[in-house]
SEKOLZA-201638 format. One line per 2 residues: number of its first residue (from 1); their letters; for each residue x, y, z of C-alpha. Coordinates in steps of 0.5 Angstrom, whole numbers, plus 500, padded with zeros to 3 digits. Example, Ala and Ser with C-alpha at 12.3 -4.5 7.8 and 13.67 -1.06 7.14 Angstrom:
# SEKOLZA-201638
1 = AS = 525:491:516; 527:498:514
//
This chain:
# SEKOLZA-201638
1 = MT = 668:722:124; 665:726:118
3 = LP = 665:733:120; 658:737:119
5 = LV = 658:742:113; 653:747:116
7 = SV = 651:748:124; 644:750:125
9 = KV = 644:755:131; 638:754:135
11 = AT = 638:760:141; 632:758:146
13 = YN = 629:760:152; 622:760:154
15 = HE = 619:757:147; 616:751:149
17 = PY = 610:752:144; 615:753:138
19 = LG = 621:749:139; 618:743:136
21 = QC = 616:746:130; 622:749:129
23 = LE = 627:743:130; 622:739:125
25 = GI = 623:744:120; 631:744:121
27 = LA = 631:736:121; 626:736:114
29 = QK = 632:739:110; 634:735:105
31 = TD = 641:736:104; 647:731:100
33 = FP = 652:734:106; 652:732:113
35 = FE = 649:738:118; 648:739:126
37 = VV = 644:742:130; 646:746:136
39 = VG = 641:748:141; 643:753:146
41 = ED = 637:752:152; 638:759:156
43 = CS = 635:756:163; 628:756:161
45 = TD = 622:756:166; 618:752:162
47 = GT = 618:745:158; 623:748:153
49 = RA = 629:744:155; 626:738:156
51 = IA = 623:739:149; 631:740:146
53 = ES = 633:734:150; 628:729:147
55 = YA = 630:732:140; 637:730:142
57 = RA = 636:723:144; 631:722:139
59 = HP = 637:724:134; 644:723:138
61 = DV = 648:724:131; 645:731:129
63 = VR = 642:734:135; 646:737:141
65 = VV = 644:741:147; 648:746:151
67 = AH = 644:748:157; 646:753:162
69 = DA = 644:752:169; 643:760:170
71 = NV = 640:764:165; 646:768:161
73 = GP = 642:772:156; 641:772:149
75 = AR = 649:774:147; 652:770:151
77 = NI = 647:764:150; 649:765:142
79 = AS = 656:766:144; 656:759:147
81 = IR = 652:756:141; 657:758:136
83 = AA = 663:755:141; 660:748:140
85 = CR = 659:750:132; 664:745:127
87 = GR = 661:747:120; 664:751:115
89 = YE = 657:755:114; 653:756:120
91 = AM = 645:758:119; 641:761:125
93 = CE = 634:759:127; 631:762:134
95 = GD = 626:757:137; 620:761:136
97 = DF = 621:761:128; 621:755:123
99 = WI = 624:754:116; 619:751:111
101 = HP = 622:750:105; 626:743:105
103 = LK = 632:745:101; 633:752:104
105 = LR = 640:750:106; 642:746:100
107 = RQ = 640:752:096; 644:757:100
109 = VE = 650:753:100; 650:752:093
111 = FL = 649:760:092; 655:761:097
113 = EA = 659:755:093; 658:759:087
115 = HP = 659:766:090; 666:765:094
117 = DC = 666:773:095; 659:773:099
119 = GY = 660:773:107; 653:770:108
121 = CF = 646:770:104; 639:770:106
123 = HD = 632:770:103; 625:773:104
125 = VL = 621:770:110; 614:771:112
127 = QY = 613:775:118; 607:772:123
129 = QE = 604:777:128; 602:771:132
131 = DK = 598:776:138; 595:781:132
133 = GA = 592:775:128; 594:779:122
135 = RP = 596:775:116; 603:773:114
137 = RF = 607:779:110; 613:778:106
139 = YC = 619:780:110; 623:783:104
141 = PR = 622:789:100; 620:788:092
143 = GL = 626:789:087; 631:787:092
145 = PE = 638:787:088; 641:780:088
147 = FP = 647:783:092; 645:789:097
149 = GV = 650:794:099; 651:797:106
151 = AD = 647:803:104; 641:798:102
153 = VL = 642:795:109; 642:802:112
155 = RE = 636:805:109; 632:798:111
157 = PQ = 636:794:116; 629:790:118
159 = FI = 629:786:111; 634:781:113
161 = AT = 631:776:118; 636:772:122
163 = CS = 632:766:121; 634:766:113
165 = VV = 641:767:114; 647:762:112
167 = AR = 654:765:113; 661:762:112
169 = RE = 665:761:119; 671:765:116
171 = FL = 666:771:115; 663:771:122
173 = ET = 670:770:125; 672:777:122
175 = LP = 666:780:126; 669:785:131
177 = AW = 669:783:138; 665:788:141
179 = RT = 659:786:137; 658:779:142
181 = GL = 656:784:148; 650:787:144
183 = LC = 643:787:144; 643:788:136
185 = GD = 649:784:134; 645:781:129
187 = LV = 645:788:126; 652:788:126
189 = VR = 652:782:122; 647:785:117
191 = LW = 652:791:116; 659:787:116
193 = GP = 658:783:110; 657:788:105
195 = HV = 662:792:108; 668:787:108
197 = GR = 665:783:101; 659:782:098
199 = IG = 651:779:101; 647:775:097
201 = YL = 640:775:096; 635:769:094
203 = PD = 627:771:093; 624:765:095
205 = VM = 620:765:101; 623:759:106
207 = AV = 622:761:113; 617:764:118
209 = QR = 619:769:123; 614:769:128
211 = NH = 613:775:133; 609:775:139
213 = AG = 609:777:146; 614:773:149
215 = GM = 619:774:143; 625:778:145
217 = NA = 623:785:141; 616:785:145
219 = SF = 620:783:152; 625:789:151
221 = GH = 620:794:148; 621:799:143
223 = RR = 625:803:147; 631:799:149
225 = MA = 632:796:142; 632:803:139
227 = EA = 637:805:144; 641:798:143
229 = AI = 641:800:135; 644:807:136
231 = QA = 649:804:140; 651:798:134
233 = YR = 651:804:129; 656:808:132
235 = LF = 660:803:134; 660:801:126
237 = DE = 661:808:124; 667:808:129
239 = AT = 670:801:126; 669:803:119
241 = GS = 672:810:119; 666:814:118
243 = RY = 665:811:111; 658:811:111
245 = AK = 657:817:116; 651:820:112
247 = EI = 647:814:112; 648:812:119
249 = RA = 647:819:122; 640:818:118
251 = RI = 639:812:122; 640:814:128
253 = RF = 636:820:127; 630:816:126
255 = ER = 632:811:131; 632:816:136
257 = QY = 625:819:134; 622:811:134
259 = LR = 625:812:141; 621:818:143
261 = LG = 615:816:139; 614:808:138
263 = PL = 612:807:131; 608:814:130
265 = AY = 615:816:128; 614:813:121
267 = LL = 609:819:121; 615:824:121
269 = HP = 618:820:115; 612:819:109
271 = SK = 616:815:105; 618:810:110
273 = AA = 610:810:112; 608:809:105
275 = AR = 613:803:105; 611:800:111
277 = VK = 603:800:109; 605:797:102
279 = RG = 609:792:106; 603:791:111
281 = LT = 598:790:105; 603:785:102
283 = GA = 600:779:105; 601:771:104
285 = GL = 598:765:107; 602:760:111
//
């Protein structure tokens, strides 16, 4: 049996309105290598599991479902998906996001093959605020370097969307074990890549990140997410011997202000506020 070169991880919970579009975008990928789709279904209370299982029946050689009989939460769900993956590379697309370019996987694998020192690569996406009815905006800031460093990620940690990342399996295995217990575990992945090697940026827009009332950020609220980010920054600082202490202290100060004030915290940082407004005005159509 030929093993897949890429494992696509789909973490899903109560994504009945979205999961079909997510899986269709993955299955539409045009590659010259085999890939698999591993869906982690975290005991949804809607029809999400039925949708996942229907795709597994329709595409038994590609789609597999890892189902939980009780809700285990995002971190444990993702850990169970990873344990089932067989590919040399791993991609991620949460069940409410979707890919819009059929060559996404192929382009990213080609990039990683050409740059063996890169632990992962990512690309630009459209961020869609579904509940606000706003037009989608580009997620990455303009002028981002091809190989961002830790300082870049610490200045704007939001520019790497989870649905845009393709990573080497061996890189993911170097991540510290404590990451799996964090609500902001993806933040550690973003930082760990340029810390241990390089990461690559492709400016192509190849996915959509959908924000909505049922999404994780909205469900947990800005306070809990800010607290989780502070915890992740502190643990990363300790694990790296305070190599990036100055930048991390600045990020923690901002997260503390964001915890107390929410989006109003940007008013205390004119440069951040200006960048936020600029990004908000840089829209694009679906």
